[in-house]
C-alpha positions as protocol buffer text, in pm:
chain_id: "A"
residue {
  index: 1
  type: MET
  ca { x: 0 y: 0 z: 0 }
}
residue {
  index: 2
  type: LYS
  ca { x: 99 y: 364 z: -38 }
}
residue {
  index: 3
  type: LYS
  ca { x: 147 y: 601 z: 254 }
}
residue {
  index: 4
  type: GLU
  ca { x: 141 y: 979 z: 218 }
}
residue {
  index: 5
  type: VAL
  ca { x: 298 y: 1210 z: 475 }
}
residue {
  index: 6
  type: ILE
  ca { x: 425 y: 1567 z: 499 }
}
residue {
  index: 7
  type: ASP
  ca { x: 791 y: 1600 z: 595 }
}
residue {
  index: 8
  type: ARG
  ca { x: 950 y: 1872 z: 812 }
}
residue {
  index: 9
  type: THR
  ca { x: 1007 y: 2096 z: 510 }
}
residue {
  index: 10
  type: GLY
  ca { x: 639 y: 2085 z: 412 }
}
residue {
  index: 11
  type: ARG
  ca { x: 683 y: 1847 z: 119 }
}
residue {
  index: 12
  type: TYR
  ca { x: 431 y: 1573 z: 45 }
}
residue {
  index: 13
  type: VAL
  ca { x: 596 y: 1232 z: 35 }
}
residue {
  index: 14
  type: SER
  ca { x: 432 y: 919 z: -107 }
}
residue {
  index: 15
  type: PHE
  ca { x: 601 y: 581 z: -62 }
}
residue {
  index: 16
  type: SER
  ca { x: 535 y: 209 z: -36 }
}
residue {
  index: 17
  type: TYR
  ca { x: 432 y: 120 z: 320 }
}
residue {
  index: 18
  type: PRO
  ca { x: 582 y: -29 z: 515 }
}
residue {
  index: 19
  type: PRO
  ca { x: 906 y: 39 z: 328 }
}
residue {
  index: 20
  type: LYS
  ca { x: 1115 y: -272 z: 273 }
}
residue {
  index: 21
  type: ARG
  ca { x: 1428 y: -90 z: 157 }
}
residue {
  index: 22
  type: VAL
  ca { x: 1535 y: 224 z: 344 }
}
residue {
  index: 23
  type: ILE
  ca { x: 1837 y: 452 z: 308 }
}
residue {
  index: 24
  type: SER
  ca { x: 1933 y: 695 z: 585 }
}
residue {
  index: 25
  type: LEU
  ca { x: 2175 y: 981 z: 518 }
}
residue {
  index: 26
  type: CYS
  ca { x: 2198 y: 1101 z: 878 }
}
residue {
  index: 27
  type: PRO
  ca { x: 2405 y: 915 z: 1141 }
}
residue {
  index: 28
  type: GLY
  ca { x: 2161 y: 976 z: 1428 }
}
residue {
  index: 29
  type: ILE
  ca { x: 1868 y: 859 z: 1219 }
}
residue {
  index: 30
  type: THR
  ca { x: 2055 y: 550 z: 1096 }
}
residue {
  index: 31
  type: ASP
  ca { x: 2126 y: 463 z: 1460 }
}
residue {
  index: 32
  type: THR
  ca { x: 1758 y: 516 z: 1540 }
}
residue {
  index: 33
  type: LEU
  ca { x: 1637 y: 289 z: 1261 }
}
residue {
  index: 34
  type: PHE
  ca { x: 1858 y: 8 z: 1387 }
}
residue {
  index: 35
  type: ALA
  ca { x: 1725 y: 62 z: 1739 }
}
residue {
  index: 36
  type: LEU
  ca { x: 1373 y: 17 z: 1602 }
}
residue {
  index: 37
  type: GLY
  ca { x: 1467 y: -327 z: 1466 }
}
residue {
  index: 38
  type: LEU
  ca { x: 1504 y: -235 z: 1098 }
}
residue {
  index: 39
  type: GLU
  ca { x: 1840 y: -402 z: 1030 }
}
residue {
  index: 40
  type: GLN
  ca { x: 1688 y: -603 z: 743 }
}
residue {
  index: 41
  type: GLU
  ca { x: 1535 y: -296 z: 579 }
}
residue {
  index: 42
  type: ILE
  ca { x: 1836 y: -60 z: 587 }
}
residue {
  index: 43
  type: VAL
  ca { x: 2012 y: -80 z: 249 }
}
residue {
  index: 44
  type: GLY
  ca { x: 2225 y: 236 z: 253 }
}
residue {
  index: 45
  type: ARG
  ca { x: 2392 y: 482 z: 488 }
}
residue {
  index: 46
  type: THR
  ca { x: 2658 y: 754 z: 496 }
}
residue {
  index: 47
  type: ARG
  ca { x: 3024 y: 685 z: 558 }
}
residue {
  index: 48
  type: PHE
  ca { x: 2982 y: 878 z: 885 }
}
residue {
  index: 49
  type: CYS
  ca { x: 2718 y: 641 z: 1021 }
}
residue {
  index: 50
  type: LYS
  ca { x: 2910 y: 464 z: 1300 }
}
residue {
  index: 51
  type: TYR
  ca { x: 2639 y: 311 z: 1515 }
}
residue {
  index: 52
  type: PRO
  ca { x: 2543 y: 50 z: 1610 }
}
residue {
  index: 53
  type: GLU
  ca { x: 2903 y: -62 z: 1565 }
}
residue {
  index: 54
  type: ASP
  ca { x: 2823 y: -433 z: 1543 }
}
residue {
  index: 55
  type: GLN
  ca { x: 2569 y: -387 z: 1262 }
}
residue {
  index: 56
  type: VAL
  ca { x: 2624 y: -73 z: 1059 }
}
residue {
  index: 57
  type: GLN
  ca { x: 2938 y: -188 z: 876 }
}
residue {
  index: 58
  type: SER
  ca { x: 2737 y: -449 z: 688 }
}
residue {
  index: 59
  type: VAL
  ca { x: 2532 y: -172 z: 522 }
}
residue {
  index: 60
  type: PRO
  ca { x: 2681 y: -12 z: 206 }
}
residue {
  index: 61
  type: ALA
  ca { x: 2795 y: 350 z: 238 }
}
residue {
  index: 62
  type: VAL
  ca { x: 2626 y: 538 z: -46 }
}
residue {
  index: 63
  type: ALA
  ca { x: 2693 y: 898 z: 60 }
}
residue {
  index: 64
  type: GLY
  ca { x: 2851 y: 1146 z: 294 }
}
residue {
  index: 65
  type: THR
  ca { x: 2632 y: 1394 z: 475 }
}
residue {
  index: 66
  type: LYS
  ca { x: 2695 y: 1667 z: 215 }
}
residue {
  index: 67
  type: ASP
  ca { x: 2757 y: 1451 z: -92 }
}
residue {
  index: 68
  type: LEU
  ca { x: 2609 y: 1138 z: -242 }
}
residue {
  index: 69
  type: LYS
  ca { x: 2665 y: 863 z: -496 }
}
residue {
  index: 70
  type: LEU
  ca { x: 2346 y: 878 z: -700 }
}
residue {
  index: 71
  type: ASP
  ca { x: 2419 y: 560 z: -896 }
}
residue {
  index: 72
  type: ALA
  ca { x: 2476 y: 363 z: -575 }
}
residue {
  index: 73
  type: ILE
  ca { x: 2157 y: 497 z: -419 }
}
residue {
  index: 74
  type: LEU
  ca { x: 1947 y: 414 z: -725 }
}
residue {
  index: 75
  type: ALA
  ca { x: 2106 y: 68 z: -749 }
}
residue {
  index: 76
  type: ALA
  ca { x: 1986 y: -1 z: -393 }
}
residue {
  index: 77
  type: ALA
  ca { x: 1627 y: 57 z: -516 }
}
residue {
  index: 78
  type: PRO
  ca { x: 1508 y: 227 z: -194 }
}
residue {
  index: 79
  type: ASP
  ca { x: 1141 y: 261 z: -108 }
}
residue {
  index: 80
  type: LEU
  ca { x: 1234 y: 561 z: 105 }
}
residue {
  index: 81
  type: VAL
  ca { x: 1541 y: 782 z: 156 }
}
residue {
  index: 82
  type: ILE
  ca { x: 1557 y: 976 z: 483 }
}
residue {
  index: 83
  type: LEU
  ca { x: 1753 y: 1301 z: 515 }
}
residue {
  index: 84
  type: GLU
  ca { x: 1788 y: 1560 z: 792 }
}
residue {
  index: 85
  type: LYS
  ca { x: 1760 y: 1931 z: 716 }
}
residue {
  index: 86
  type: GLU
  ca { x: 2083 y: 2044 z: 885 }
}
residue {
  index: 87
  type: GLU
  ca { x: 2289 y: 1730 z: 836 }
}
residue {
  index: 88
  type: ASN
  ca { x: 2221 y: 1713 z: 462 }
}
residue {
  index: 89
  type: THR
  ca { x: 2179 y: 1977 z: 192 }
}
residue {
  index: 90
  type: LYS
  ca { x: 1875 y: 2108 z: 9 }
}
residue {
  index: 91
  type: GLU
  ca { x: 2046 y: 2019 z: -318 }
}
residue {
  index: 92
  type: MET
  ca { x: 2076 y: 1654 z: -212 }
}
residue {
  index: 93
  type: ALA
  ca { x: 1703 y: 1638 z: -139 }
}
residue {
  index: 94
  type: GLU
  ca { x: 1613 y: 1807 z: -468 }
}
residue {
  index: 95
  type: LEU
  ca { x: 1831 y: 1568 z: -670 }
}
residue {
  index: 96
  type: LEU
  ca { x: 1708 y: 1255 z: -495 }
}
residue {
  index: 97
  type: GLU
  ca { x: 1338 y: 1341 z: -507 }
}
residue {
  index: 98
  type: GLN
  ca { x: 1356 y: 1332 z: -887 }
}
residue {
  index: 99
  type: HIS
  ca { x: 1420 y: 959 z: -859 }
}
residue {
  index: 100
  type: VAL
  ca { x: 1301 y: 819 z: -524 }
}
residue {
  index: 101
  type: PRO
  ca { x: 1070 y: 911 z: -233 }
}
residue {
  index: 102
  type: VAL
  ca { x: 1255 y: 1143 z: 7 }
}
residue {
  index: 103
  type: TYR
  ca { x: 1157 y: 1236 z: 363 }
}
residue {
  index: 104
  type: VAL
  ca { x: 1343 y: 1527 z: 526 }
}
residue {
  index: 105
  type: ALA
  ca { x: 1348 y: 1528 z: 906 }
}
residue {
  index: 106
  type: GLU
  ca { x: 1460 y: 1818 z: 1127 }
}
residue {
  index: 107
  type: VAL
  ca { x: 1603 y: 1809 z: 1479 }
}
residue {
  index: 108
  type: GLN
  ca { x: 1698 y: 2128 z: 1662 }
}
residue {
  index: 109
  type: THR
  ca { x: 1580 y: 2045 z: 2015 }
}
residue {
  index: 110
  type: ILE
  ca { x: 1545 y: 1753 z: 2254 }
}
residue {
  index: 111
  type: HIS
  ca { x: 1169 y: 1763 z: 2196 }
}
residue {
  index: 112
  type: GLU
  ca { x: 1224 y: 1740 z: 1820 }
}
residue {
  index: 113
  type: ALA
  ca { x: 1456 y: 1444 z: 1878 }
}
residue {
  index: 114
  type: TYR
  ca { x: 1165 y: 1268 z: 2048 }
}
residue {
  index: 115
  type: GLN
  ca { x: 942 y: 1366 z: 1754 }
}
residue {
  index: 116
  type: MET
  ca { x: 1199 y: 1229 z: 1509 }
}
residue {
  index: 117
  type: ILE
  ca { x: 1201 y: 891 z: 1685 }
}
residue {
  index: 118
  type: GLU
  ca { x: 821 y: 884 z: 1684 }
}
residue {
  index: 119
  type: THR
  ca { x: 815 y: 979 z: 1314 }
}
residue {
  index: 120
  type: MET
  ca { x: 1064 y: 707 z: 1222 }
}
residue {
  index: 121
  type: GLY
  ca { x: 838 y: 457 z: 1396 }
}
residue {
  index: 122
  type: ASP
  ca { x: 541 y: 587 z: 1202 }
}
residue {
  index: 123
  type: LEU
  ca { x: 722 y: 579 z: 866 }
}
residue {
  index: 124
  type: THR
  ca { x: 846 y: 223 z: 913 }
}
residue {
  index: 125
  type: ASN
  ca { x: 560 y: 55 z: 1101 }
}
residue {
  index: 126
  type: ARG
  ca { x: 762 y: 42 z: 1423 }
}
residue {
  index: 127
  type: LYS
  ca { x: 540 y: 260 z: 1643 }
}
residue {
  index: 128
  type: HIS
  ca { x: 562 y: 38 z: 1950 }
}
residue {
  index: 129
  type: GLU
  ca { x: 941 y: 20 z: 1935 }
}
residue {
  index: 130
  type: ALA
  ca { x: 962 y: 397 z: 1888 }
}
residue {
  index: 131
  type: LYS
  ca { x: 742 y: 469 z: 2190 }
}
residue {
  index: 132
  type: LYS
  ca { x: 951 y: 233 z: 2404 }
}
residue {
  index: 133
  type: LEU
  ca { x: 1278 y: 401 z: 2297 }
}
residue {
  index: 134
  type: MET
  ca { x: 1132 y: 747 z: 2359 }
}
residue {
  index: 135
  type: ALA
  ca { x: 1012 y: 650 z: 2705 }
}
residue {
  index: 136
  type: GLU
  ca { x: 1356 y: 518 z: 2803 }
}
residue {
  index: 137
  type: ILE
  ca { x: 1530 y: 834 z: 2683 }
}
residue {
  index: 138
  type: ARG
  ca { x: 1278 y: 1065 z: 2852 }
}
residue {
  index: 139
  type: ASP
  ca { x: 1320 y: 883 z: 3182 }
}
residue {
  index: 140
  type: ARG
  ca { x: 1697 y: 926 z: 3174 }
}
residue {
  index: 141
  type: PHE
  ca { x: 1684 y: 1292 z: 3070 }
}
residue {
  index: 142
  type: ASP
  ca { x: 1436 y: 1357 z: 3350 }
}
residue {
  index: 143
  type: HIS
  ca { x: 1711 y: 1263 z: 3596 }
}
residue {
  index: 144
  type: LEU
  ca { x: 1953 y: 1530 z: 3477 }
}
residue {
  index: 145
  type: THR
  ca { x: 2050 y: 1795 z: 3728 }
}
residue {
  index: 146
  type: ASN
  ca { x: 2184 y: 2126 z: 3599 }
}
residue {
  index: 147
  type: ARG
  ca { x: 2438 y: 2401 z: 3641 }
}
residue {
  index: 148
  type: ALA
  ca { x: 2178 y: 2676 z: 3700 }
}
residue {
  index: 149
  type: GLY
  ca { x: 2291 y: 2950 z: 3463 }
}
residue {
  index: 150
  type: ALA
  ca { x: 2666 y: 2887 z: 3442 }
}
residue {
  index: 151
  type: ARG
  ca { x: 2801 y: 3058 z: 3128 }
}
residue {
  index: 152
  type: ALA
  ca { x: 2947 y: 2810 z: 2881 }
}
residue {
  index: 153
  type: ALA
  ca { x: 3069 y: 2782 z: 2523 }
}
residue {
  index: 154
  type: TYR
  ca { x: 3079 y: 2467 z: 2310 }
}
residue {
  index: 155
  type: VAL
  ca { x: 3365 y: 2484 z: 2059 }
}
residue {
  index: 156
  type: ILE
  ca { x: 3343 y: 2275 z: 1742 }
}
residue {
  index: 157
  type: TRP
  ca { x: 3625 y: 2412 z: 1524 }
}
residue {
  index: 158
  type: LYS
  ca { x: 3968 y: 2574 z: 1523 }
}
residue {
  index: 159
  type: LYS
  ca { x: 4110 y: 2812 z: 1258 }
}
residue {
  index: 160
  type: PRO
  ca { x: 3872 y: 2984 z: 1271 }
}
residue {
  index: 161
  type: TYR
  ca { x: 3720 y: 2921 z: 1612 }
}
residue {
  index: 162
  type: MET
  ca { x: 3358 y: 2816 z: 1572 }
}
residue {
  index: 163
  type: VAL
  ca { x: 3106 y: 2757 z: 1847 }
}
residue {
  index: 164
  type: VAL
  ca { x: 2754 y: 2625 z: 1882 }
}
residue {
  index: 165
  type: GLY
  ca { x: 2492 y: 2898 z: 1853 }
}
residue {
  index: 166
  type: LYS
  ca { x: 2116 y: 2930 z: 1838 }
}
residue {
  index: 167
  type: ASP
  ca { x: 1862 y: 2688 z: 1692 }
}
residue {
  index: 168
  type: THR
  ca { x: 2075 y: 2377 z: 1734 }
}
residue {
  index: 169
  type: TYR
  ca { x: 2022 y: 2049 z: 1914 }
}
residue {
  index: 170
  type: ILE
  ca { x: 2348 y: 2096 z: 2105 }
}
residue {
  index: 171
  type: GLN
  ca { x: 2236 y: 2438 z: 2228 }
}
residue {
  index: 172
  type: ASP
  ca { x: 1912 y: 2286 z: 2354 }
}
residue {
  index: 173
  type: VAL
  ca { x: 2105 y: 2017 z: 2542 }
}
residue {
  index: 174
  type: LEU
  ca { x: 2332 y: 2283 z: 2697 }
}
residue {
  index: 175
  type: GLN
  ca { x: 2023 y: 2472 z: 2806 }
}
residue {
  index: 176
  type: ARG
  ca { x: 1872 y: 2154 z: 2952 }
}
residue {
  index: 177
  type: LEU
  ca { x: 2195 y: 2110 z: 3148 }
}
residue {
  index: 178
  type: GLY
  ca { x: 2143 y: 2459 z: 3287 }
}
residue {
  index: 179
  type: PHE
  ca { x: 2418 y: 2637 z: 3093 }
}
residue {
  index: 180
  type: GLU
  ca { x: 2384 y: 2988 z: 2954 }
}
residue {
  index: 181
  type: ASN
  ca { x: 2550 y: 3015 z: 2612 }
}
residue {
  index: 182
  type: PRO
  ca { x: 2641 y: 3381 z: 2544 }
}
residue {
  index: 183
  type: PHE
  ca { x: 2719 y: 3302 z: 2181 }
}
residue {
  index: 184
  type: ARG
  ca { x: 2360 y: 3204 z: 2101 }
}
residue {
  index: 185
  type: GLN
  ca { x: 2302 y: 3576 z: 2051 }
}
residue {
  index: 186
  type: LYS
  ca { x: 2537 y: 3580 z: 1754 }
}
residue {
  index: 187
  type: GLU
  ca { x: 2419 y: 3549 z: 1396 }
}
residue {
  index: 188
  type: GLY
  ca { x: 2408 y: 3196 z: 1260 }
}
residue {
  index: 189
  type: ARG
  ca { x: 2382 y: 2853 z: 1414 }
}
residue {
  index: 190
  type: TYR
  ca { x: 2758 y: 2794 z: 1430 }
}
residue {
  index: 191
  type: PRO
  ca { x: 2913 y: 3141 z: 1453 }
}
residue {
  index: 192
  type: THR
  ca { x: 3280 y: 3223 z: 1415 }
}
residue {
  index: 193
  type: VAL
  ca { x: 3434 y: 3382 z: 1725 }
}
residue {
  index: 194
  type: THR
  ca { x: 3764 y: 3545 z: 1816 }
}
residue {
  index: 195
  type: PRO
  ca { x: 4000 y: 3512 z: 2113 }
}
residue {
  index: 196
  type: GLU
  ca { x: 3860 y: 3845 z: 2228 }
}
residue {
  index: 197
  type: ASP
  ca { x: 3510 y: 3698 z: 2227 }
}
residue {
  index: 198
  type: PHE
  ca { x: 3625 y: 3421 z: 2459 }
}
residue {
  index: 199
  type: GLN
  ca { x: 3799 y: 3674 z: 2684 }
}
residue {
  index: 200
  type: GLN
  ca { x: 3498 y: 3903 z: 2711 }
}
residue {
  index: 201
  type: ALA
  ca { x: 3216 y: 3647 z: 2742 }
}
residue {
  index: 202
  type: GLY
  ca { x: 3255 y: 3583 z: 3115 }
}
residue {
  index: 203
  type: LEU
  ca { x: 3271 y: 3210 z: 3058 }
}
residue {
  index: 204
  type: GLU
  ca { x: 3277 y: 2965 z: 3348 }
}
residue {
  index: 205
  type: THR
  ca { x: 3310 y: 2656 z: 3125 }
}
residue {
  index: 206
  type: ILE
  ca { x: 3445 y: 2598 z: 2774 }
}
residue {
  index: 207
  type: PHE
  ca { x: 3362 y: 2263 z: 2617 }
}
residue {
  index: 208
  type: LEU
  ca { x: 3606 y: 2140 z: 2353 }
}
residue {
  index: 209
  type: ALA
  ca { x: 3425 y: 1881 z: 2144 }
}
residue {
  index: 210
  type: SER
  ca { x: 3582 y: 1565 z: 2002 }
}
residue {
  index: 211
  type: GLU
  ca { x: 3407 y: 1634 z: 1670 }
}
residue {
  index: 212
  type: PRO
  ca { x: 3396 y: 1769 z: 1406 }
}
residue {
  index: 213
  type: TYR
  ca { x: 3735 y: 1912 z: 1512 }
}
residue {
  index: 214
  type: PRO
  ca { x: 3920 y: 1656 z: 1726 }
}
residue {
  index: 215
  type: PHE
  ca { x: 4013 y: 1868 z: 2026 }
}
residue {
  index: 216
  type: LYS
  ca { x: 4259 y: 1700 z: 2265 }
}
residue {
  index: 217
  type: GLU
  ca { x: 4454 y: 1773 z: 2583 }
}
residue {
  index: 218
  type: LYS
  ca { x: 4717 y: 1964 z: 2387 }
}
residue {
  index: 219
  type: HIS
  ca { x: 4455 y: 2233 z: 2315 }
}
residue {
  index: 220
  type: LEU
  ca { x: 4361 y: 2300 z: 2678 }
}
residue {
  index: 221
  type: GLU
  ca { x: 4635 y: 2556 z: 2746 }
}
residue {
  index: 222
  type: GLU
  ca { x: 4544 y: 2756 z: 2436 }
}
residue {
  index: 223
  type: PHE
  ca { x: 4193 y: 2815 z: 2570 }
}
residue {
  index: 224
  type: LYS
  ca { x: 4310 y: 2862 z: 2928 }
}
residue {
  index: 225
  type: LYS
  ca { x: 4515 y: 3160 z: 2810 }
}
residue {
  index: 226
  type: MET
  ca { x: 4208 y: 3312 z: 2646 }
}
residue {
  index: 227
  type: ALA
  ca { x: 3976 y: 3250 z: 2940 }
}
residue {
  index: 228
  type: PRO
  ca { x: 4185 y: 3192 z: 3256 }
}
residue {
  index: 229
  type: GLU
  ca { x: 3880 y: 3190 z: 3483 }
}
residue {
  index: 230
  type: ALA
  ca { x: 3701 y: 2920 z: 3283 }
}
residue {
  index: 231
  type: GLU
  ca { x: 3709 y: 2545 z: 3333 }
}
residue {
  index: 232
  type: ILE
  ca { x: 3821 y: 2386 z: 3005 }
}
residue {
  index: 233
  type: VAL
  ca { x: 3648 y: 2052 z: 2950 }
}
residue {
  index: 234
  type: LEU
  ca { x: 3713 y: 1797 z: 2675 }
}
residue {
  index: 235
  type: ILE
  ca { x: 3374 y: 1652 z: 2582 }
}
residue {
  index: 236
  type: ASP
  ca { x: 3263 y: 1356 z: 2372 }
}
residue {
  index: 237
  type: GLY
  ca { x: 3073 y: 1508 z: 2081 }
}
residue {
  index: 238
  type: GLU
  ca { x: 2888 y: 1182 z: 2019 }
}
residue {
  index: 239
  type: MET
  ca { x: 2703 y: 1233 z: 2348 }
}
residue {
  index: 240
  type: PHE
  ca { x: 2537 y: 1527 z: 2174 }
}
residue {
  index: 241
  type: TRP
  ca { x: 2394 y: 1310 z: 1894 }
}
residue {
  index: 242
  type: TYR
  ca { x: 2018 y: 1263 z: 1888 }
}
residue {
  index: 243
  type: GLY
  ca { x: 1877 y: 912 z: 1866 }
}
residue {
  index: 244
  type: PRO
  ca { x: 1992 y: 611 z: 2073 }
}
residue {
  index: 245
  type: ARG
  ca { x: 2310 y: 793 z: 2188 }
}
residue {
  index: 246
  type: MET
  ca { x: 2067 y: 990 z: 2406 }
}
residue {
  index: 247
  type: LEU
  ca { x: 2032 y: 681 z: 2625 }
}
residue {
  index: 248
  type: ASP
  ca { x: 2394 y: 713 z: 2739 }
}
residue {
  index: 249
  type: ALA
  ca { x: 2416 y: 1092 z: 2742 }
}
residue {
  index: 250
  type: PRO
  ca { x: 2258 y: 1176 z: 3083 }
}
residue {
  index: 251
  type: ALA
  ca { x: 2485 y: 942 z: 3281 }
}
residue {
  index: 252
  type: TYR
  ca { x: 2785 y: 1072 z: 3087 }
}
residue {
  index: 253
  type: PHE
  ca { x: 2692 y: 1435 z: 3155 }
}
residue {
  index: 254
  type: ASN
  ca { x: 2631 y: 1373 z: 3525 }
}
residue {
  index: 255
  type: LYS
  ca { x: 2967 y: 1198 z: 3563 }
}
residue {
  index: 256
  type: LYS
  ca { x: 3167 y: 1433 z: 3340 }
}
residue {
  index: 257
  type: LEU
  ca { x: 3030 y: 1748 z: 3498 }
}
residue {
  index: 258
  type: GLY
  ca { x: 3022 y: 1613 z: 3851 }
}
residue {
  index: 259
  type: MET
  ca { x: 2649 y: 1661 z: 3879 }
}
């Protein structure tokens, strides 16, 4: 049978339901589909899809998050290709929808991460599994304590320095942890900042993420010089992925931040 839905960009999508062959071009969504028990249906992923480690390597990589191999995708004969608005590009969606059904998801908040899981369950006839996963994640996030307004920056890149800004999933997680991000006032979702910005922001904590730039211990002193009053914390960027990684995130945050 055919199913018709409206995706997060307002596009009508019609596809065979339940889809027997699914491609996901977003790591967090690929991880989610596996968690819903769809290992037999997933026929394509990106080369950045790492989880679940014991299963994902058996699925062909047919794209990056900003590029794709159209021939490989079409050869997989998908009933549905799933993209994410930030993770992938508008051009990718426009190219693919000329050939195959394309659903574009969007996740900018914890609440939207829950909605994404629910939607994936609806698209793939795994509603029960999706509700169970959502309930487990909600329960763990409900046990987070927070830093009650401590000023923090989350750094994702070097040369130039780039930080997390407004309208991002990571910003929403920081807010849920109780942190105040002064750089969310800047233009853009991942604004460029200067050493002077770090010096003047009154930061109490600076998070150096393990991805996309692989910050390590050797970078701590560089940021300590810019913000001597701030605690410089190396943080696992994968704990800020939406999807099943959210199950492990609260315990990690509580331990890492001493909460």
